[in-house]
MARMI-178067 format. One record per residue (C-alpha): x, y, z. Coordinates in steps of 0.02 Angstrom, whole numbers, plus 50000, padded with zeros to 5 digits. Last residue first. Layout:
c1	c2	c3
X	Y	Z;
...
! end
This chain:
c1	c2	c3
51900	52469	51644;
51751	52416	51543;
51832	52459	51376;
51855	52276	51326;
51925	52282	51149;
52108	52251	51196;
52056	52096	51291;
52188	52080	51426;
52342	51974	51453;
52456	52008	51601;
52643	52030	51615;
52664	52113	51446;
52810	52059	51336;
52701	52031	51182;
52637	52210	51184;
52698	52287	51023;
52655	52129	50924;
52473	52141	50979;
52428	51965	51036;
52323	51846	50929;
52477	51816	50820;
52538	51697	50957;
52405	51568	50912;
52351	51474	51068;
52187	51422	50985;
52088	51524	51113;
52197	51671	51067;
52160	51641	50882;
51975	51662	50917;
52004	51813	51030;
52101	51913	50898;
52172	52078	50965;
52227	52017	51138;
52336	52151	51217;
52483	52101	51326;
52489	52220	51473;
52618	52341	51543;
52568	52473	51418;
52401	52492	51507;
52463	52623	51630;
52533	52740	51499;
52355	52777	51442;
52316	52882	51595;
52134	52932	51623;
52068	52795	51509;
51878	52802	51496;
51842	52985	51530;
52016	53025	51463;
51964	52961	51292;
51824	53087	51287;
51941	53235	51315;
52062	53170	51184;
51929	53178	51048;
51860	53012	50985;
51899	52862	50875;
51823	52688	50890;
51899	52556	50775;
51825	52398	50702;
51865	52227	50629;
51731	52101	50587;
51677	51920	50605;
51491	51884	50604;
51401	51735	50679;
51220	51681	50688;
51189	51610	50860;
51011	51551	50828;
50933	51584	50659;
50761	51624	50589;
50676	51690	50746;
50828	51790	50799;
50997	51759	50879;
51155	51863	50859;
51337	51817	50883;
51489	51932	50867;
51670	51888	50827;
51814	52013	50829;
51961	52012	50710;
52127	52104	50702;
52263	52077	50572;
52404	52198	50610;
52483	52308	50475;
52621	52379	50584;
52657	52566	50573;
52632	52602	50758;
52627	52787	50803;
52475	52765	50915;
52558	52631	51023;
52449	52638	51179;
52301	52704	51081;
52311	52559	50958;
52327	52435	51100;
52166	52494	51181;
52064	52443	51029;
51964	52548	51049;
51967	52731	51105;
52091	52790	50974;
52131	52974	50996;
52100	53137	50907;
52171	53311	50943;
52342	53250	50884;
52290	53229	50703;
52442	53155	50613;
52461	53003	50727;
52274	52977	50735;
52260	52973	50545;
52413	52861	50521;
52347	52737	50647;
52182	52746	50553;
52256	52708	50382;
52376	52569	50430;
52254	52487	50549;
52113	52491	50422;
52223	52420	50284;
52273	52276	50398;
52093	52246	50451;
52044	52246	50265;
52163	52104	50225;
52312	52142	50114;
52338	52080	49935;
52334	52263	49880;
52211	52237	49737;
52125	52078	49796;
52074	52157	49962;
52061	52012	50084;
51916	51975	50202;
51893	52045	50377;
51734	52148	50354;
51721	52327	50414;
51684	52442	50560;
51718	52628	50586;
51635	52707	50738;
51672	52891	50775;
51631	52944	50953;
51572	53115	51014;
51604	53221	51169;
51686	53365	51074;
51567	53337	50929;
51629	53245	50774;
51592	53326	50607;
51775	53349	50558;
51802	53168	50608;
51698	53114	50458;
51814	53179	50322;
51981	53128	50398;
51908	52960	50450;
51848	52926	50272;
52015	52979	50200;
52118	52873	50319;
52008	52721	50289;
52023	52746	50100;
52212	52724	50099;
52263	52783	49925;
52143	52788	49778;
51954	52795	49799;
51831	52710	49682;
51939	52555	49659;
51783	52443	49664;
51859	52336	49803;
51918	52491	49896;
51753	52585	49893;
51663	52425	49943;
51785	52391	50087;
51751	52568	50149;
51565	52535	50170;
51556	52396	50299;
51492	52512	50437;
51525	52698	50455;
51439	52772	50606;
51459	52945	50681;
51398	52969	50859;
51391	53134	50955;
51372	53232	50794;
51417	53410	50748;
51279	53474	50634;
51241	53406	50458;
51194	53525	50317;
51350	53488	50214;
51455	53332	50193;
51615	53322	50090;
51659	53141	50055;
51590	53163	49879;
51746	53262	49830;
51848	53104	49862;
51768	53025	49709;
51616	52924	49652;
51525	52907	49818;
51337	52902	49790;
51220	53011	49892;
51036	52994	49937;
51010	53097	50095;
50895	53048	50236;
50842	53154	50386;
50762	53061	50530;
50689	53129	50692;
50673	53023	50848;
50590	53069	51013;
50659	52938	51132;
50561	52815	51237;
50591	52666	51123;
50466	52551	51036;
50358	52674	50939;
50509	52764	50866;
50587	52598	50813;
50437	52561	50701;
50458	52727	50612;
50647	52699	50606;
50617	52529	50525;
50506	52597	50388;
50628	52738	50350;
50771	52612	50344;
50679	52506	50217;
50654	52660	50108;
50840	52702	50125;
50889	52527	50069;
50775	52539	49917;
50846	52711	49875;
51028	52651	49873;
51161	52788	49878;
51168	52810	50066;
51168	52948	50197;
51070	52945	50361;
51058	53094	50479;
50974	53050	50644;
50915	53172	50777;
50883	53095	50947;
50777	53186	51078;
50791	53126	51257;
50642	53035	51330;
50730	52998	51495;
50795	52828	51554;
50956	52831	51455;
51052	52665	51464;
50937	52544	51374;
50872	52676	51254;
51050	52717	51204;
51084	52533	51168;
50924	52525	51063;
50982	52682	50969;
51154	52605	50933;
51083	52440	50868;
50960	52539	50762;
51102	52630	50677;
51209	52473	50656;
51066	52386	50566;
51027	52540	50460;
50959	52476	50294;
51109	52548	50202;
51185	52682	50315;
51335	52732	50210;
51372	52876	50329;
51263	52855	50483;
51263	53022	50574;
51190	53033	50749;
51147	53191	50845;
51094	53173	51027;
50986	53324	51073;
50987	53427	51235;
51165	53374	51285;
51197	53345	51470;
51146	53162	51464;
51295	53124	51353;
51425	53194	51471;
51347	53105	51620;
51345	52946	51515;
51532	52962	51485;
51572	52972	51670;
51457	52827	51714;
51537	52714	51583;
51411	52577	51545;
51376	52666	51381;
51533	52597	51300;
51488	52415	51337;
51312	52432	51265;
51393	52529	51123;
51496	52381	51063;
51359	52251	51091;
51225	52355	51004;
51338	52401	50857;
51390	52222	50818;
51219	52150	50853;
51128	52270	50736;
51256	52238	50598;
51225	52051	50618;
51036	52072	50620;
51048	52174	50456;
51154	52041	50371;
51032	51896	50354;
50848	51943	50357;
50869	52124	50303;
50997	52078	50169;
50884	51945	50097;
50738	52067	50092;
50852	52200	50016;
50895	52081	49875;
50711	52081	49827;
50709	52272	49829;
50863	52287	49719;
51051	52282	49753;
51151	52413	49659;
51243	52502	49799;
51274	52344	49900;
51443	52283	49840;
51509	52125	49923;
51329	52073	49950;
51310	51926	49833;
51477	51850	49876;
51425	51815	50056;
51261	51726	50027;
51175	51690	50191;
50987	51666	50168;
50872	51730	50305;
50729	51817	50215;
50647	51980	50269;
50462	52004	50230;
50463	52188	50286;
50317	52178	50410;
50334	51995	50460;
50519	51952	50457;
50598	52120	50492;
50465	52209	50594;
50424	52053	50693;
50607	52028	50739;
50621	52212	50783;
50472	52200	50902;
50547	52046	50984;
50713	52131	51017;
50866	52056	50929;
50961	51934	51037;
51139	51969	51092;
51318	51906	51096;
51488	51991	51093;
51509	52093	51253;
51695	52120	51280;
51810	51986	51346;
51858	51958	51527;
52004	51838	51514;
52003	51688	51630;
52157	51684	51739;
52323	51623	51668;
52400	51476	51760;
52573	51533	51710;
52599	51715	51661;
52712	51756	51808;
52782	51926	51852;
52623	52000	51925;
52597	52185	51885;
52648	52313	52016;
52787	52384	51907;
52658	52430	51776;
52562	52539	51897;
52380	52496	51908;
52237	52518	51788;
52147	52350	51777;
52090	52350	51957;
52098	52176	52032;
51931	52108	52090;
51939	51991	52239;
51887	51820	52183;
51727	51728	52144;
51763	51593	52016;
51695	51643	51848;
51522	51595	51786;
51532	51577	51597;
51436	51709	51503;
51258	51691	51443;
51143	51543	51415;
51111	51371	51492;
50976	51244	51450;
50816	51180	51527;
50672	51060	51504;
50512	51027	51603;
50358	50923	51559;
50426	50746	51546;
50546	50789	51688;
50710	50882	51706;
50746	50860	51521;
50911	50934	51461;
50952	51044	51312;
51137	51059	51268;
51146	51215	51161;
51154	51243	50972;
50982	51326	50966;
50916	51220	50822;
51002	51054	50858;
50960	51069	51042;
50775	51091	51004;
50762	50927	50910;
50862	50832	51041;
50763	50902	51187;
50591	50870	51113;
50538	50721	51221;
50537	50827	51379;
50409	50944	51301;
50265	50827	51345;
50157	50962	51424;
50250	51126	51435;
50375	51204	51556;
50532	51291	51493;
50681	51337	51601;
50822	51447	51537;
50973	51457	51651;
51082	51612	51647;
51256	51645	51718;
51340	51492	51645;
51426	51347	51731;
51278	51243	51788;
51319	51059	51810;
51164	50955	51778;
51152	50779	51849;
50974	50806	51912;
51033	50821	52093;
51158	50953	52037;
51011	51062	51982;
50969	51134	52153;
51152	51165	52198;
51189	51268	52043;
51029	51372	52038;
51100	51521	52134;
51243	51538	52009;
51134	51515	51855;
51007	51650	51897;
50847	51595	51813;
50758	51642	51652;
50583	51568	51653;
50469	51517	51510;
50295	51443	51534;
50242	51361	51371;
50075	51398	51287;
50126	51426	51106;
50210	51263	51056;
50233	51228	50871;
50398	51139	50910;
50518	51233	50794;
50424	51393	50749;
50326	51419	50910;
50461	51357	51027;
50588	51467	50939;
50478	51622	50949;
50446	51595	51135;
50632	51569	51165;
50669	51736	51081;
50538	51827	51184;
50608	51749	51343;
50785	51802	51296;
50728	51981	51262;
50641	51987	51432;
50797	51914	51514;
50907	52049	51437;
50787	52189	51485;
50789	52126	51663;
50694	52013	51782;
50794	51862	51837;
50703	51719	51921;
50775	51651	52083;
50701	51479	52106;
50556	51402	52201;
50481	51306	52054;
50604	51163	52045;
50576	51059	52202;
50388	51051	52237;
50316	51084	52064;
50431	50967	51970;
50433	50838	52111;
50247	50821	52092;
50268	50794	51905;
50376	50643	51944;
50560	50630	51912;
50641	50477	51833;
50531	50470	51678;
50613	50611	51582;
50789	50560	51628;
50764	50378	51579;
50676	50427	51420;
50813	50550	51376;
50950	50424	51410;
50860	50297	51301;
50846	50419	51154;
50678	50386	51070;
50640	50231	50972;
50469	50230	50893;
50429	50045	50872;
50302	50025	50735;
50121	50008	50791;
50051	50148	50685;
50163	50105	50537;
50072	49946	50479;
49904	50031	50509;
49926	50182	50399;
50017	50339	50463;
50012	50407	50641;
50123	50554	50693;
50156	50559	50880;
50264	50702	50947;
50119	50796	51026;
50052	50645	51123;
49869	50601	51140;
49773	50653	50984;
49899	50654	50845;
49827	50684	50670;
49780	50525	50578;
49851	50491	50407;
49800	50357	50281;
49888	50396	50117;
49782	50485	49987;
49831	50665	50012;
49778	50827	49926;
49612	50849	50018;
49689	50794	50184;
49818	50934	50182;
49933	50919	50335;
50010	51082	50396;
49991	51050	50583;
50094	50891	50577;
50239	50959	50473;
50367	50988	50610;
50518	50944	50500;
50567	50805	50622;
50392	50732	50603;
50410	50728	50415;
50578	50642	50440;
50500	50515	50557;
50364	50481	50429;
50494	50453	50292;
50589	50335	50406;
50427	50243	50446;
50397	50220	50260;
50576	50157	50245;
50708	50278	50184;
50862	50222	50087;
50968	50367	50025;
51145	50312	49981;
51108	50276	49798;
51018	50442	49770;
50883	50427	49638;
50808	50548	49514;
50731	50458	49365;
50563	50425	49449;
50552	50609	49495;
50589	50656	49313;
50445	50548	49248;
50328	50619	49379;
50369	50798	49328;
50360	50772	49139;
50200	50870	49107;
50239	50997	49243;
50407	51043	49167;
50584	50978	49194;
50757	51028	49254;
50879	50937	49367;
51024	51005	49470;
51123	50871	49565;
51214	50770	49431;
51185	50906	49300;
51306	51013	49400;
51449	50891	49378;
51407	50858	49196;
51420	51044	49160;
51261	51144	49130;
51215	51197	48955;
51041	51118	48954;
50943	51176	48801;
50769	51124	48856;
50607	51130	48757;
50477	51178	48885;
50293	51151	48928;
50223	51277	49055;
50235	51269	49245;
50423	51244	49240;
50495	51131	49376;
50673	51161	49440;
50735	51011	49539;
50873	51009	49670;
50960	50848	49723;
51010	50809	49903;
51153	50682	49900;
51242	50620	50057;
51078	50662	50141;
51024	50488	50196;
51203	50439	50238;
51219	50584	50359;
51069	50529	50465;
50953	50678	50489;
50994	50771	50650;
50910	50938	50620;
51081	51015	50584;
51107	50887	50445;
50941	50935	50368;
50995	51117	50382;
51161	51088	50291;
51082	50987	50151;
50945	51115	50125;
51071	51260	50131;
51187	51189	49998;
51052	51149	49870;
50966	51315	49906;
51128	51408	49868;
51158	51312	49707;
50978	51329	49648;
50975	51517	49673;
51141	51537	49583;
51079	51429	49440;
50916	51528	49426;
51013	51691	49414;
51015	51858	49506;
50957	51804	49676;
50799	51835	49778;
50697	51737	49651;
50804	51690	49502;
50703	51777	49369;
50705	51701	49196;
50772	51817	49061;
50667	51821	48903;
50745	51745	48745;
50608	51615	48722;
50638	51565	48903;
50808	51622	48967;
50929	51574	49104;
51045	51715	49152;
51233	51714	49165;
51362	51583	49204;
51299	51407	49232;
51172	51420	49092;
51001	51341	49062;
50917	51391	48897;
50728	51366	48892;
50632	51364	48728;
50450	51381	48779;
50385	51396	48956;
50389	51505	49112;
50303	51505	49282;
50452	51433	49377;
50433	51323	49532;
50585	51270	49636;
50601	51099	49716;
50714	51022	49849;
50730	50833	49832;
50754	50698	49964;
50786	50535	49873;
50775	50344	49877;
50620	50308	49981;
50529	50468	49937;
50534	50646	50004;
50487	50802	49905;
50514	50981	49964;
50422	51125	49882;
50429	51309	49837;
50580	51319	49950;
50624	51473	50054;
50796	51458	50130;
50848	51410	50306;
50721	51271	50293;
50569	51370	50241;
50431	51266	50160;
50307	51328	50030;
50234	51156	49989;
50283	50988	50062;
50264	50825	49966;
50288	50661	50062;
50303	50491	49978;
50252	50307	49994;
50279	50169	49870;
50161	50024	49834;
50132	50097	49663;
49943	50097	49669;
49914	50270	49743;
50087	50337	49704;
50057	50398	49526;
49880	50462	49550;
49918	50556	49709;
50080	50626	49638;
49994	50693	49483;
49858	50775	49587;
49989	50853	49703;
50082	50921	49551;
49926	51011	49489;
49885	51084	49660;
50063	51151	49681;
50062	51223	49505;
49897	51313	49532;
49957	51391	49694;
50123	51442	49613;
50033	51522	49466;
49913	51618	49579;
50046	51712	49676;
50101	51727	49856;
50091	51543	49899;
49992	51479	50047;
50086	51428	50202;
50163	51268	50272;
50082	51156	50142;
50080	50970	50173;
50040	50820	50064;
50054	50637	50114;
50050	50531	49957;
50014	50347	49933;
50071	50170	49952;
50000	50000	50000;
! end
């Protein structure tokens, strides 16, 4: 006995896709009804990328893209695909091949992350299905033809029968388990299916298919079953509930994030979520075999959730433990350090310890955050953002269109937000600096090369966290892409209703074609000037000759208020023209700028202020992580410099000679790998190692 189980996660945006999905379902029903084989067809599914469909049969898992074209189709590896000479759109990407290649990679990666057996996804083919009849001129290489297949509606079944992956061998129960892993239960379409399917009635993880599958042994992890059944519900309420719950902006954001994850991954909307103090919870959780070593403990209570630990762990990249069948937990935040008497960072160099053995834990700068719930909704609901990492696509952002903007908003905007929020959250913890900032009637912000404004919103959210009054903020945003500016206007409007500040926005469309375009008029002195991931574009396109970082700093610093901070951040890839990495070019240019302009100083990294005349082209890199409803712990690696007037620097570092006795860590990842290049070459003889980007002195 065979048949089709059809699911549709959401309806399609256009009529052609809806018609095509219905048509293909009818073909699948007829074909599989008497075949003895069993299959699953999923419409409009997001698995890290938006798929028109996903098809699962015993010998293949296939991602599918719909195209409403027909006629003489030419499929190219380089350049556009055409239908009767008309270019075929590639969705959020420029070409159909590029779209297929990225989807092909993402689907395989995400299935692996969900815990699908590696041998079942050794091959994951991609199929492009044209809604209208085609005559195909397939110019793909043999290698790409092996995974990328092309057909039309009339030959869809024939092509599915042809596609097989020798290593994929799924039993009917295996297909059901995979459908269960993909959380498809609530999207079942009875009218399109002809396999016997009963929705679960007693246990949320149960998915019943025809009689020979209903009674199959559903093996769950033995350790999980043992853990989940070892503690009664009475013990849950008596021993776990009396705990120290944290109430803060950070915990509220974490709860909102967990709520989104539970909804999207487990389809749970009624869970009770608590964020507990890790240190005070240590002794209580030892009895459950859980060693708490982080500052936050997330506890989730919901009926039957104990069986979902493995699934949830693969999504959030944390060890999720079941306390009982109805209670799970995991750890978040920084590692709990041993309580010891605090040693002031700024002390005389001759007082530093002589030994570097048994190094204490380094206190690194803030590097991890979660985007606010309102911002998540604004991006992924209001602006239809799409999470789809594609590095090469966004090397130059001036010419990206409105569809590209959606990908940028869902992928790179949250990273820019996290970078700026984490950096300024640390900066604004300085009481002396905040007193300076609170004294100004209006905070002026200039974002030069603003794009969609991730760094801008990250800064304003940080300001809102540290300034309790409804201070006015005046924003000046400059960029050459109208679509990006329009997205920014939408986001600033939403931002204004979610922070206490009175925000005004002035936008200027301006394209940089020469050094003359660096001149800015009509903008007052600014307390914050942002320049994020723009200089690399000017360098890669050879728009500006010489060291572009120097010239950007020289132009922007002229607009810096006496108590202002200039923020220049960029990617850490290599410039193909100079054969140097962008961090090296940044250090050369900005060290030169500070050296020649004595009224300015480097605020971060600390090493570059200590040795301001340094000519070394150091490679520096900092890693940030951001979580949102489409991705947990998304990572970005960047280099950055904060520049200010001397008076501001002295608020943070009253005497810069004092930190010359330390070894400065400029690359935390390499430091953890014991790579000596992680230490500033000017400071290798220091008696104590410090994070050169941690301003919290």
